[in-house]
C-alpha positions in Angstrom: -11.6 2.3 10.3 -9.9 3.6 7.2 -6.6 5.4 7.0 -4.4 6.9 4.2 -0.9 5.7 3.3 0.9 8.7 1.7 4.1 7.4 0.2 5.3 5.9 -3.1 2.1 4.0 -3.9 0.9 0.6 -2.7 0.8 -2.7 -4.6 -2.6 -4.0 -3.6 -1.8 -7.3 -5.4 0.6 -8.3 -2.6 -1.0 -11.3 -0.8 -1.0 -9.6 2.7 -3.0 -6.6 1.2 -5.6 -8.4 -0.9 -8.9 -6.7 -0.4 -7.4 -4.0 2.0 -7.0 -1.1 -0.4 -10.2 1.0 -0.5 -9.0 3.3 -3.2 -6.2 5.6 -4.2 -4.9 8.7 -5.9 -1.6 9.6 -7.6 -0.4 13.1 -6.8 3.1 12.5 -8.4 1.8 12.8 -12.0 3.9 9.9 -13.1 1.9 6.8 -12.2 -1.5 5.2 -12.5 -4.3 7.5 -11.4 -5.3 5.1 -8.6 -2.0 5.4 -6.7 -1.9 1.6 -6.4 1.0 0.8 -8.7 4.4 1.8 -7.1 6.6 3.8 -9.4 10.3 4.4 -9.4 13.4 2.2 -9.1 14.8 3.2 -5.7 12.5 2.6 -2.7 9.4 2.2 -4.9 8.2 -0.6 -2.7 8.3 1.6 0.5 4.6 2.4 0.4 3.7 -1.2 0.1 5.9 -2.1 3.1 4.3 0.7 5.2 0.8 -0.5 4.2 1.8 -4.0 5.2 3.0 -2.9 8.6 -0.2 -1.0 9.2 -2.9 -3.3 7.7 -1.3 -6.6 6.5 -3.5 -9.6 6.9 -1.0 -12.4 6.4 -1.0 -14.6 3.4 -2.4 -17.8 4.7 -1.6 -20.1 7.6 1.2 -18.6 9.7 2.7 -16.9 6.7 3.1 -13.2 5.7 3.0 -10.0 7.5 0.3 -9.2 10.1 0.0 -5.5 10.5 -0.6 -3.6 13.7 -4.2 -3.1 12.7 -5.2 -5.9 10.4 -8.9 -5.1 10.4 -8.5 -1.6 8.9 -8.7 -0.5 5.2 -6.7 2.2 3.6 -6.4 4.6 0.7 -3.2 4.8 -1.2 -2.0 8.3 -1.9 1.2 8.4 -4.1 3.2 11.5 -3.4 6.3 10.8 -5.4 8.4 8.0 -6.8 10.9 8.2 -4.0 8.7 8.6 -0.9 
């Protein structure tokens, strides 16, 4: 299953999200075209947090975030720098 995270962008380099991001788009006009580099100073990590809650796969052993559906993939859609 694949879902879309529409938020501030998703940092696909976070350990819990390695290999989970299927692609992305930036609709804000201020970030990377792939929507995978969070932009903004206030709340810019919000999209990454939401993605982790949905699809996090942990970061090894008993560490990191395990999302509610760790077997899914997602597309990052950045809407704005503040959510």
